[in-house]
C-alpha positions in Angstrom: 91.8 189.2 126.2 90.5 192.7 126.9 87.0 193.6 125.9 88.2 196.1 123.3 90.3 193.5 121.7 87.1 191.2 121.4 85.1 194.0 120.1 87.7 194.8 117.3 88.0 191.2 116.3 84.3 190.9 116.2 84.1 193.8 113.7 86.8 192.1 111.6 85.3 188.5 111.4 82.2 189.7 109.7 83.5 191.2 106.6 86.3 188.6 106.7 83.9 185.7 106.5 81.8 187.6 104.0 85.0 188.2 101.8 85.9 184.4 101.9 82.5 183.5 100.6 82.3 186.4 98.1 85.7 186.0 96.5 85.5 182.2 96.4 82.1 182.5 94.7 83.6 184.9 92.1 86.5 182.5 91.4 84.2 179.5 91.2 81.7 181.3 88.9 84.3 182.8 86.5 86.6 179.7 85.9 85.7 176.4 87.7 82.0 176.1 86.8 82.8 176.9 83.2 85.5 174.1 83.2 83.0 171.5 84.8 80.3 172.6 82.3 82.7 171.8 79.5 83.5 168.3 81.0 79.8 167.6 81.2 79.1 168.6 77.6 82.4 167.2 76.0 82.9 164.0 77.9 79.4 163.4 79.4 80.5 163.6 83.0 77.9 162.4 85.4 76.2 164.8 88.0 78.2 163.0 90.9 81.5 163.5 89.1 80.8 167.0 88.3 79.9 167.7 92.1 83.1 166.0 93.2 85.1 168.2 90.9 83.3 171.2 92.3 84.0 170.4 95.9 87.6 169.4 95.3 88.3 172.7 93.4 87.4 174.8 96.5 90.5 174.4 98.7 93.0 175.6 96.0 90.7 178.7 95.5 90.4 179.4 99.2 94.2 179.7 99.5 94.0 182.7 97.1 90.9 184.2 98.7 92.4 184.3 102.3 94.5 187.4 101.6 91.6 189.1 99.9 89.4 188.4 102.6 91.8 189.6 105.3 92.2 192.9 103.4 88.6 193.4 103.2 88.0 192.5 106.9 90.8 194.8 108.2 89.8 197.7 105.9 86.0 197.4 106.7 86.5 197.0 110.4 88.7 200.3 110.8 86.4 202.0 108.2 83.3 201.4 110.3 85.1 202.3 113.5 86.4 205.6 111.9 83.0 206.5 110.3 81.2 206.2 113.6 83.9 208.1 115.4 84.5 205.2 117.7 88.2 205.1 116.7 88.5 208.8 117.7 87.2 207.8 121.2 89.6 204.9 121.5 92.6 207.0 120.5 91.7 209.9 122.8 91.6 207.4 125.8 95.4 206.8 125.2 95.3 203.8 122.8 97.8 204.0 119.9 96.7 202.9 116.4 99.2 199.9 116.5 97.8 198.7 119.7 94.1 198.9 118.5 95.1 197.0 115.3 97.2 194.4 117.1 94.4 191.9 117.6 93.8 191.9 113.9 97.6 191.6 113.0 98.0 188.8 115.3 94.8 187.0 114.0 96.0 187.5 110.5 99.4 186.1 111.3 97.7 183.0 112.6 95.7 182.8 109.5 98.9 183.0 107.5 100.4 180.0 109.4 97.3 178.0 109.1 97.2 178.7 105.3 100.7 177.5 105.0 99.6 174.2 106.7 96.4 174.1 104.6 98.5 174.7 101.4 100.8 171.8 102.3 98.5 169.1 103.7 95.1 169.8 102.1 95.6 171.4 98.7 98.0 168.9 97.1 95.7 166.0 98.1 92.5 167.7 96.7 94.3 168.8 93.5 95.6 165.2 93.0 92.3 163.7 93.6 90.6 166.2 91.3 93.0 165.0 88.5 92.3 161.3 89.2 88.5 161.8 89.1 89.0 163.9 85.9 91.2 161.2 84.3 89.2 158.1 85.4 85.5 159.2 85.7 85.3 162.0 83.3 88.0 161.4 80.6 87.9 157.5 81.1 91.7 157.3 81.3 92.3 159.3 78.2 96.0 160.0 78.1 98.3 162.1 75.9 100.5 160.5 73.3 103.7 161.3 75.3 104.5 162.4 78.8 107.5 164.8 79.5 109.6 165.0 82.7 109.0 161.7 84.4 110.1 161.6 88.1 109.9 158.3 89.9 110.8 158.0 93.6 112.0 154.8 95.5 111.4 155.4 99.2 112.6 152.8 101.7 112.2 153.2 105.4 110.9 156.8 105.1 114.0 157.9 103.2 114.6 158.5 99.6 116.7 155.6 98.0 116.5 156.3 94.4 115.3 159.1 92.2 114.7 158.6 88.6 114.3 161.4 86.0 113.3 160.7 82.3 112.9 163.5 79.9 110.1 161.8 78.0 108.0 158.7 78.0 106.5 157.4 74.6 103.7 155.0 75.0 103.7 153.8 71.4 107.3 152.4 71.7 107.2 152.0 75.6 110.6 153.8 76.0 111.7 156.4 78.4 114.4 158.7 77.0 117.3 160.6 78.6 117.4 158.7 81.9 119.2 160.0 84.9 119.0 158.0 88.3 120.5 159.1 91.7 121.1 156.6 94.3 121.1 157.8 97.9 122.5 156.8 101.2 121.3 158.7 104.3 119.7 161.4 102.0 123.2 162.0 100.3 123.7 161.1 96.7 126.4 158.3 96.3 125.8 157.3 92.7 124.4 158.6 89.4 123.5 156.6 86.4 122.8 158.0 82.9 121.4 156.4 79.8 120.0 157.5 76.6 116.8 155.3 76.9 115.1 152.5 78.7 112.8 149.9 77.3 110.0 148.0 78.8 110.6 144.2 78.4 109.4 141.2 80.3 107.7 143.3 83.1 110.7 145.3 83.8 112.6 148.5 82.7 116.0 148.1 81.1 118.4 150.9 80.6 120.8 150.6 77.6 124.3 151.8 76.8 124.4 153.9 80.1 127.2 155.2 82.5 127.5 154.8 86.3 129.3 157.5 88.3 130.3 156.7 91.8 130.5 160.0 93.9 132.6 161.0 96.9 133.1 164.2 98.7 135.6 165.3 96.3 133.4 164.6 93.1 133.5 161.7 90.7 135.5 158.8 92.0 134.8 156.1 89.5 133.1 155.6 86.1 131.8 152.5 84.5 129.9 151.8 81.3 127.2 149.2 81.0 125.4 147.7 78.1 122.0 146.9 79.9 120.7 147.2 83.4 117.3 146.6 85.0 115.5 149.2 87.0 113.6 147.0 89.5 111.7 149.8 91.3 110.3 151.7 88.4 106.6 151.9 87.6 104.9 150.0 84.8 104.1 151.9 81.6 100.4 152.3 82.6 101.3 153.5 86.0 103.8 156.2 84.7 101.1 158.4 83.2 98.7 157.7 86.0 100.8 158.6 88.8 102.9 161.5 87.6 101.8 164.6 89.5 101.7 168.3 88.5 103.5 170.8 90.7 100.4 171.9 92.5 99.7 168.3 93.5 103.0 167.8 95.3 103.9 168.6 98.9 107.1 170.7 99.6 109.0 167.5 100.2 108.0 166.0 96.8 108.7 169.4 95.1 112.3 169.3 96.7 112.9 165.8 95.4 111.6 166.9 92.1 114.1 169.8 91.9 116.9 167.3 92.9 115.9 165.2 89.9 115.8 168.1 87.5 119.1 169.5 88.6 120.7 166.0 88.2 119.6 165.9 84.6 120.5 169.6 84.1 116.9 170.7 83.6 115.5 174.2 84.3 114.2 174.3 87.9 112.8 177.8 87.9 109.2 176.8 88.0 109.7 174.4 90.8 111.8 176.9 92.9 108.9 179.4 92.5 106.2 176.9 93.4 108.0 176.1 96.6 108.4 179.7 97.5 104.7 180.3 96.7 103.7 177.8 99.4 104.9 180.5 101.8 104.6 183.8 100.1 100.9 183.4 99.2 99.8 182.6 102.8 102.0 185.4 104.2 100.1 187.8 102.0 97.2 187.5 104.5 99.4 189.1 107.3 100.7 191.8 105.0 97.3 192.8 103.8 96.1 193.0 107.4 99.0 195.6 107.9 97.7 197.4 104.8 94.0 197.3 105.2 93.9 198.6 108.8 95.4 201.9 108.1 93.6 202.2 104.8 90.3 202.1 106.7 91.1 205.2 108.7 92.3 207.4 105.9 88.9 209.1 105.8 85.4 208.3 106.7 83.5 206.1 103.9 79.8 206.5 103.1 79.2 202.9 102.2 80.7 199.5 102.5 80.8 199.1 98.7 83.6 201.6 98.6 85.8 199.4 101.0 84.9 196.4 98.9 85.9 198.1 95.8 89.1 199.4 97.1 90.0 195.8 98.2 89.3 194.5 94.7 91.6 197.2 93.2 94.3 196.4 95.6 94.1 192.7 95.0 94.0 193.3 91.2 97.2 195.2 91.4 98.8 192.6 93.8 98.1 189.6 91.3 99.0 191.7 88.4 102.5 192.4 89.8 102.6 188.6 90.9 101.9 187.6 87.3 104.5 190.1 85.8 107.2 189.2 88.4 106.4 185.5 87.9 107.0 185.7 84.1 110.3 187.4 84.8 111.3 184.7 87.2 110.5 181.8 84.8 112.4 183.7 82.1 115.5 184.1 84.6 115.3 187.9 84.1 115.3 187.9 88.0 116.0 185.2 90.5 112.9 182.9 90.7 112.9 182.9 94.5 113.0 186.8 94.5 110.3 187.0 91.7 107.8 185.2 94.1 108.4 187.5 97.1 108.5 191.0 95.2 104.6 191.6 95.4 104.9 190.9 99.2 107.8 193.1 99.6 106.0 196.0 97.7 102.8 195.4 99.8 104.8 195.4 102.9 106.6 198.6 102.1 103.4 200.4 101.4 101.7 199.0 104.6 104.6 200.3 106.8 104.3 203.7 105.3 100.5 203.8 105.7 100.9 202.7 109.4 103.4 205.3 110.1 101.3 208.0 108.5 98.2 207.0 110.5 100.1 206.5 113.8 101.2 210.1 113.7 
């Protein structure tokens, strides 16, 4: 690596690390700490439980602060180089703007790939652990009266064997309603079972008055009615409410299985589709914001670092405002859910390319 590349990366890392700390602190102070304070006052959560919740909340917040910090780092880096005329000297020596910014672009791309892995392997686990501590140590297993959209997976030998979807579980009657079960062989659905309800009896779930469809490549091959059938792999009533996960607690594989279960039951999958795409779109925003921040930093000299910080906040606000708007449109099927997630990135990418072209001239 050339000395100039190392120098530019060093100028970037300072504000980047500051951005992670600053933006994470803002998120923690504005939302997380208020929730934890409510848990302490409402449920009498202990100091240890509150501290655990605080630590477990950080990873999911950091995923959102990575793009902010990259934007701030790239903008402040080139703003300082421009204000001290160092950038002029570098460019008069024959270096193009794109070549000077390339170390930051490559580093931001690496941050994006790392954020994808972090968002897949760390964040779902911390979110799930957060909910477990919240339910067991803070709320003391206080559960809602009913649970909607139950999904139970039966995995054998590392492959999905059965996938059960129930529209609702009622703990008072110990019944699951609107059951759909898919049976798989080599990751391919070969049988579907539907039943209006299933009851818990003698330590097992029994589906009643259902239909079995055998599937072939051409569609339905055979249909059979049954009066009652046991589900041997299903969870007990107490486990159903405890082990159900929210979308932000699932890995991409689990989300795809959740989507398969929803589709088999003809349920809306827009939110699941958007969650899967967000596992990639949000981390990739770090790379796009590097493309945007670098040319913004050389638009004109800036008198203080507070201007660069303020500009970063405005851009981030606009980005997340567009994300919220398009997300609502995606959930409402006004636009395709997958496209709704990527529109903010596409807009930011277009603006970044225009800025880079203008500065390169």
